[in-house]
N, C-alpha and C positions, 0 to 999 in steps of 0.2 A: 487311359485315364481320363478320368470324367470332369468336363468342365467347370466353370464356376457359372451357378444360375445367376441371371439376375431380375428384377423384378415384372420384364414383361411380360412374364407367363406364368403368375402367381392368382391365385384366385384373388376375387374381388374382398372379400375379406381381409387379406395381407397386405393392400397396399400401402399401409404405416409399416410396412418391415421389410429388410432385404434376407433376404434370403442366402446363405452362404453354404456351398457343397465342398469345405473345407476340410470337413468331417473326414471320417476315417472306412475305408472299404479291408476288412481282415480277410486274406482268402487264405485258405488252410488246403494243402499238399498232403495226399494220401495215397500210399503204394501199397495195393494189394496184391497178392500172389496165390496162383491157383494152378492144381494141376489138371493137365488136359487127359482125355481118355488115352491119348498116345504116350503117355507120360511125360511130356513138356513142362514146363514150368513159364506161365502166363501171367505178364504182370499188367496190373492196370492202375491208372493212375486218375484219381478222382479230384476232385475240385469243388470246396464249399465255399460259397461268399456268406458270409454269417450278417454282415448288418451296413448300414449308412448311416451316419449320425448326421442331421440336419440341424443347422444350428438359425434361427430366427433371430435378427438384432435389430432394434428400433432404430430407423431412422428420421421419423418427424418428431419434433417438439411440441408438447402437451402446454396447456394454460389451465391452471386451476386458481380456486379462491378459499378464503379463511374469512371467517365473521363472527363479528362476538356472538349471535345469534346463531352461529351454524350447530352442526352438530356432526361428529366424526363417522358416523354410519351412515353421513351424505356419500354421493359420487366426487366431491367437489368442484360440481358447477359454480355458476353464477347466481343463479337461483337456488341450488342445493349446495352450500359451501359446504365444507369442511369446520371445525372448531379452533383446533391446537395445531401451531407449525411444527412440531414433532411427529404427527401424523401426515403430515404433507411429505415431508423430509421421507418418512418410511414408504409413501404411496405415489412418492412418483421420482423421476430421476433425473438423469442428465440432460442438459437442453432443455428441461423444464422453467417454467416461470409461477410462482404462486403470486397471487394478489393478495394483499393484506386490507380488508376494506375497515372502513373507519371505524375507529371506538378505540375503549380501554381496555391493554389483556394485561392483566396480573399474574401473569404467570412468570412461576420462581424459576426456572432452568430450561433451558431449550438448546439443546447436545444436539450437533450435527456431524456424526459420525459415520463410518462403514455404509457410505450412500453406494446407491447404483450407479455405476461409469455407463458413459455414451458417449465415445469418442469419434460415433461415424457423422453426427449431427456437425453442423459448421459452426455452431456457437453452442460449446461442450458445457456452458455454466449452469448448476441450478442454481434459478436468481428468487429472490423473497425482495419483496418490492412492492409501499406502499400501493393503493388502487389511485389512480388521475383524481389530483382534486381532494382528495381524502385524510383525513389526518390520524394516523393510529398510532397510538401509544404504548408502550411495553412498560409496566412499572416493577420495578424492584427485580430485574428480570438479566440472568447470566448467563448471556448467548456464549456458548463454547463449539468452536470452529476447530472439527480434527480431521480434515479432510480437502481432497482436489474441488477445484473449481468451483469455487461457491461464490457468489453476491449476495452481498445484503445492501439495499438501496432505499433510499428514502422514510425509513424510520424514525418515529422520536423515542427514546428512552428518557425515564425520568428516575427519579429516586434513587436506588444502590445499584441502578443497572450499567449493565457493562457487555463489550465484546471482545473476549477475546480467543486468538488464535492460536492454537497451538500446535506442538509437535509430540505428542502422548505417543503417535500412533505413526511418528514417522515424520521427516520436516518436509512439510506439505508444498502444494506448486498452486499459483493462481486461485488467490483469494483477493476479492476485491469488495471494500466497501467503502460505498459512494455517497454522498448526498445527506449523510444520519445526523439528526441534532442530539446531542447527548447531555445531560446536564441533570443535576443534583446532589446528591453526596455519594460518592464510590471511589476505592481507592485508585484502580489508572481504566480510565472510559476504555480505551484503544488499547491493548494488547496484542503486539503482531509478530510473528513468527512466520515466515515465507519465504517461497522461494519466488521470482515472476509476480509480485504482487502489488495493489494500488489502495492506497488508502486518501482519497479524493473527495474535496469536497464536502467535508464535514465539520460542524459546527459544533464545539466543545466550552462548555460555559459552566462548569458545575458551581454548586454552593462549596464544598468541599472535597479537593480529590489531589492526592499524591503528585501525579504526575498528567498529561494531556494523554498524548500519542506515546506509547513505549514501546520502541524498535530495536527486537531483539534479536538475534542470530537469524542470517538471508541473505538470499543474493538476489541481485536485478530487481530492487521495490520501488517503486517511485511514493513519497510522499507528497501531494500537490495538493493546494490553493483550499487548504482548511485552516479556519479562523478558531485560536484557543484564546480563551484570555481568562485571567482569574487562579488557576489553579496553585496550589501549594507551594509546590516543589517546580520541577522542568515541566512546560509545557511540549517539547520536544525532546524525547530522551532515547538518544543514539546511544546503547549500553548492554552492555553481557558481560556476567559472571561466570559462565560455563557451567550452567545446573543441568545441563543435559551430556547422555554421550555421545552424541553426532558432535562434530564440528562446531566450533561458537564465534565465528566468524562473521563481521558485517562485511557486505564487498558489492560492489556496484550500486550503491545507496544514491538516490535522486532526492533531494527536498527543494521543492520550489514552489516557491508563489502563496507561499500560505505567510497568513499575519497570527503572529507571536506577542499578546500583550499582559501584563502586569502579572507575572509569577510572584506570589506572595514573600518568597523569601530564599530563590534560587533562579539561574540564569535562563533565558529563553529557549537555546538550544546545546545541549553538551553531548560531547561526543565523547566515549570513554570506554575503557574496561573494566570497569570497578575498583572497589577500593581494596582489593589484594590482589598480593603479588604474582600475577601469571601473564608471562611475557607471550605466551604460548598462542593466547586471542589475537586473529589480527582484523585490523578496521581497516580496510585499503579501498582505496578510489569513490571518496565520496565527495559528493557537490551540492554544495549550498547556493543556490541563485534566484535572485527575485524575490526575497521574502523580505515582510517589514516586522522588525522586532523592536520592540518599543517598550518603554518605562517597565522593566522587568527589574527585581529587589538585587539581582549582582550581575552579571555579565549579559550580554545581548548574546555573544557564540562563545563556548569555553569548551577548550580541547585540555583533559586531566588526568590525571590518575595514570594508571599503568596499561597493559595490553602494547598490543606494536602497531602504530598509527601511520599510516604513508598516503601520499596524494590524497591530500583535501584540498578542494578548490571552491574559494566563498568570493562570490562574483554576484555585482550588481544588487548587493542587499542594503536596503537602510535601516541603519538602526541610532534609535534615536533614545534620548530618556532613560538609558540605564545606569542604574546606581551608581555601577563599578565598570570595568572596562566596555568598551564595544567589541573589543574582542580579545579573548586572556588565552595563551598556548603556554602551558604547563606542566603536559605530561612527561612522564620520564623515557619514554621512548616512540619521537614522533619528529618525521619530517616529508619534507618533498609538501611544504602549504603554498599556497598560491590564493592572494588578495589581490584582486583588482576589481575595480570599479564600482566601490561599494562609497555610501555617505554615510561618514560617522560626525553625529552631530547631537551636543548635549549630553554625552555620555560624560562620565566622574573623570576617566581616563579612555582614550579610543582604543589604543592597541599598548598591551602588555604583553612580553616575552618573558616569559624566567626559562624555558626548554632550549636546549642546545641544537640549534636544526644545521643542517648542513646545505639545505635548499630552501630559500624562504623567499620567495618572488612579491615583489609587495611594488604597484604602481596603478597611476590612472585613477585614483584614490581621492576624496573630498573631506576636508577636516574641518568644522568645524563649532567653536565653541565645547572646549579650547582647538583652537588652529594650529596651536603648538604642540607635538610630539616627540620630537628629537629626528633631528635627520635620519639615525638610522632605522627608525621604522616608519619613517614616511613616504619611503619611495621613492621612484622616477615618476613624472608627471602629475603630482597631487596639488592639489588646487586648496586653498586656504580663503574660502570667500561660503559668506552665505547663501544655502544652498536653493533659497529661495521656495519651500514647499507649500502648499496651500495652504493648509491649514492643518498643523501638524496637532493642535490642542484637542481635534475634533478627531484626531485619528485619518486624514486625510493628508497623504505622504506624497498625491502629484506634485508636477515641479509647473510652477509659475512662469507665464513666458519671459524673458530674460532671465532664466537661469543659469548661472554657469556651467551648472552639470550637464545642459544640454548639449548633445555631438559629443562631449569629453572624452569619451570613455574608447577603449581599445577595443577590437575588434574580438568577441569571444564564441563561442559557437551558442550564441542567440540572436535571433532575427531584433533588425532594428530599423527605425525611421530616420528620415534624416542622410547628413551628411555622414554619418557617425554615431556609434552607440552612447546613448544617453550613459551618465552613471547614477548608481539607484536602481532601487527595486522598480520604481513606473516610469514605463517608456513616455515621454512627452510625444503629442500628437500633434503635428503642426493646423491640420484640416479641424482641431478642435476650437473651442472659444478661447478666445486670446488672454483672460484673466486665468480661468481653471485650467486649460488644456492639461491631458495627460490622460494616458491610458494604462492599466496596469499591466 
């Protein structure tokens, strides 16, 4: 047995690589018979060793650069950068970081698929990120992600630009969209199909857009700390219509600390399996927490249409000024809904339920303007007082000192300050200013 070889005895030129002797040694045995002078038959066994396969695997991440003044014939260094993202994608691999220098990139389409894997590095992500302190703008650019371990961070997308994480090559893992700014006119700025993915810290403020973040099927995804304003329909669209051959389920989804403002014609967040009768689609274990959802044309949060919806937790959200209901539940097959520690204020209707629910737990919510929603929907330990937001007219939903929502919630799986959890999305910080105090 040949032991695995380490990098300690590699030549200097191979220090960035790990040598693996997990190749094959093919041994063949031959039996040869010969007749001796005395007439006996002699048998000889010959062994032949044919080959050894040695595989060199890259273990160190590299850094490359793109510039509007670059050239794809360069080597991608900071002084000799490449020009295009697709060239960088084809000539780098997992674990590598590609910095985009400042400037305007009018690239039409960027397709990230069939990349080079590198699971031996500590961080296997291929990262496309703006160079620190520089503003890189992609105009009318369609980013298509059809691969695993891709991170896009710090880009500005204008015109008809959007990012589309698809599953044409199979359902992918670990796609991260972080801190991007998307504006302009496009259908869906972020279209997301993935397992174990992250959409965090993005700002979406299009002139014209159908939806903001469209979460289609996938498992264990996180939608966190995004700000979406002014879209035509749903700012956060948790929705599947079974358009692919693989399972079209949405499971174990966390939607937290987002700011959802001013849908022009729909609700702030929708959870649904489409408008066609298909009960095979399942949406299970969705947590909506610490979101500020305000001034949407219909509901703040709506659960409707078809599919099988189970185990939805609506916790510590602030729902304000929505023109229909703060929360509407009207799905055909929905159950196991928890509504706790939320502030419902200045919505036309606070909670509206037309679905038949076997398990509907409502408690520790604050209702104001209107304060009365019916005893069957207000739940236990409800508060019907002014929440004392700092300045809701300017979008500041922190709590003023003395708010009845402070320390009035029930303990959930969310850290808190003070004697107990606050009600609403923004936890009051007693160490901050006595008038404006509060931290998200």
